[in-house]
N, C-alpha and C positions, 0 to 999 in steps of 0.2 A: 490158487495159492496166493494168500495175501502177502504183499511185501511193502515195506516202508523203508525208503533209503534216504537218510539225511546226508547233507554235505554243506560245505561253506564255512566250517569252523577254522580256527587257526589262532595264531598269536597276534595280539593287538595291544597297543599302548593304551593306558587309561585315557579316556576321552575320545577314543577312536570308535569306528563303526564296523560292523560285519552284517552280512545278509546270509541267513541260513535258508536252505531249501530242503523240502521233503517230498520226494516223488512216490506216489502211491500206485499200487496195481493190485488186481485180484478182487476188487469189490467196486461197487458203484459209488465212486468218489463223492459226487455231489449230493448223495443221500446222507452223508455223515458230517457232523461237525468235527473239527480237527483241533487238537490241543498240542501245545508245546509244553514239555516239562524239562526240568534240569536237575542234575544231581552233582553237588559239589563233593569233594573228597571228604569222607567221614560223615556225610550227612545223608538224610533221606531224600528221595526224589520229591521235588516240589513242583507244583503247577506254576506255569509262567503266563500262558495266554491261550485263549480259545477263540475260534471263529465258527460261525454257523455254516451250514451246507451251502447256502446262497451267498455267504459273505456279508450279509446285511448286519449281523450282530457280532460284536466282539466283547471279550472280557479279559481283563488283565489283573495279574497279581499286583498288589500295592507296590511291591519292590521294583517293578519294571514299568509301572504306569508312567506315561509321559516320555519314556525313553525308547520303548520297544513298540513295534507295530506289526501286527499279524495280518496277512492277506492270503488270498488264494487265487489260482487260475484253474478253473474247472475244465478248461479245454486242454490243459496240460497235466491234469491230476496232480497238481503241485500246490503245496502250502509253503508260505515264506514267513520268516521272522526277521524283520529289519531291526537291528540293535544299534542304537546310537548312544553317545555319551557313556560308553562302557566304563565300568568300575572293576577294580580287582575282585570284589565280591560277586561279580557275575561269572567268574571262572567256574566252569562246570562242564559236564557232558550234557549236551542238549538232545532230547529225544522228541519225536513226534508220535502221536497216538490218534487213532480213529476213535472218536468219542463213544464210550460204552462198549468197546471191544477190547479183547486181550492182546491186540496186535501192537507191537512196538518195533521201531527200527533199531539199528545197531548203535545209533548215537553219533554225534560229532563233537569233538573237543573244542571248547572255547577257553582260551587262556588270556587273561588281561593282566599285563605286567609291563613294567618299564625296564 
């Protein structure tokens, strides 16, 4: 049974940082690239970041480039999203996804507000 469990969200002030984690189980983790998506209230889910199975390649949405960093630890079946210099427009539920699969976690809420 495939499971993706996100954590690490919360309330942070503009300019602050958060580190999200997504723990995967039920599939061969290092065979899959992993993606972070986010969905703001009233908006469609949008791509944020991607990392290849080995971690050698990453891709970022323009909106987060230079502020967010995706990484993974294949020994822990975990993918991370380090978010720095957060802005109110980063407020969203953040989800992880195994690339090319229909599997999603439950999401973790990130709220950026003073």
